N, C-alpha and C positions, 0 to 999 in steps of 0.2 A: 160467215167469218171463217177465215183460214186458221187451222190449228196444226202445229207441228210438235211432234214429240221426238226428242233425242232419246232413243230407246236401246236398251240392251236386253234382248229376249231371254237371256240366262238369269236375269235379275228379277227376283220376286216382286220387289216394289215397282219396278218398271212395268212388269206384266199387269200388276194390279192397277197401276195408273192408266195404262192403255185401256183396260177393261172399263174402268170408271168413266173415262172420256167417252167411250162408245156407248155406255149405258145412259149417258147424259146427252146423247144425240150428236156428238161430235164424230166426224169422219176424218181423223187426223192424218196428216202426212207423216209417215213413219221414217225417221232417219236412224238407221242402225249406225250410230256414231263410231263404233269400233272399226267398222269397215269403210265408213265414209265420214271421217272426222270433220268438224267445222274448220274453216280457215281461221287464221289469226284475226282477220277483220270480223268474221261472223262471231267468233268467240268474244271479242270486245263488245259487240252489240248486245249479245246475250248477257254478258256481265253487267252492262249498263242497265238493261231491263230488269235484271235480278237485284240491282243495287248492291252487288257484291264485288269484292276484290278477287283476283285470281287465287290468292292463298286460301280464301274462304270456300272456293269451289273445288279445291283439291280433296280427293279421297286420301286421307293421311296415310293409311297403311299401304295403299297401292303406290303412293308417291314415294314413301320410304323404300319400298321394294324396288322401285324403278331408279332409285338413287337421286331423286329430285328433292332439292333443298327448298323448303317453303319460304325461306328468307330471301330468295333471289328477287330481282326486280320484277315488276309486273310483266314487262315484255318478255323476260326470260322464262317466267312461269307459263305465259301464254304459248310461247314457242314449245316448251316442254309438253304442254297439254296437247297441242296439235300433233306432236311427234309420238306421244304416248297417250292416246285418248282414254285408256283404261283408268287414268288418274282423275278424270272428270267426274264429279258427282252426278248421279243420275236418279231418276229420269228428269229431264228438263222439258217443260211444256211452254211453247211460245204461241201467243195469239194477241192480236190487236195492240201490238207494241208493248206488251207485257210478257213477263216470264215468271214461272214458279218451278221450284224443285218439288217433285212428288214424294216428299218424305215428311209426313205421311201422304199417301196418295190424295187425300181430300184437300190438301193445300191448293191443288190445281183448279178446284171448283171456283176459287175466288176470281179467276180471270175468264171464266166461260161466260 
C-alpha cells in the first residue's frame, strides 16, 4: 500500500508522524509541501479524503500573518493555500483513498 506524507521537516508533529509511520512498517513517499506544494486539484482531493473544508485545513495564525481571510470562497482559499503552503495544516498522511492529519501523530494509524 502506498503511503504519502505531506511533511515539514521543521515541524515536531510532522517529524513524529513520519517516525510513527516508519515504526509501523510504512515506507512513505515524503512530500516536502513547502517546496513542492500540492496543486489545487490535489488539494481538493485531499480535502475530500479528510472530509474537511479549506477553512478547516488552514493554520489560523499563519493564515492571518499571510493576510488570508478564512471567510473567502473555497476556491479562493485553495488558491491561497497553493500560493502560500505554510498555511496548510500539517502533517497530512494519504493512503488507500483516505487521509488524516497527524495531530496527534497517532491519528494516522487509523488508515494504515
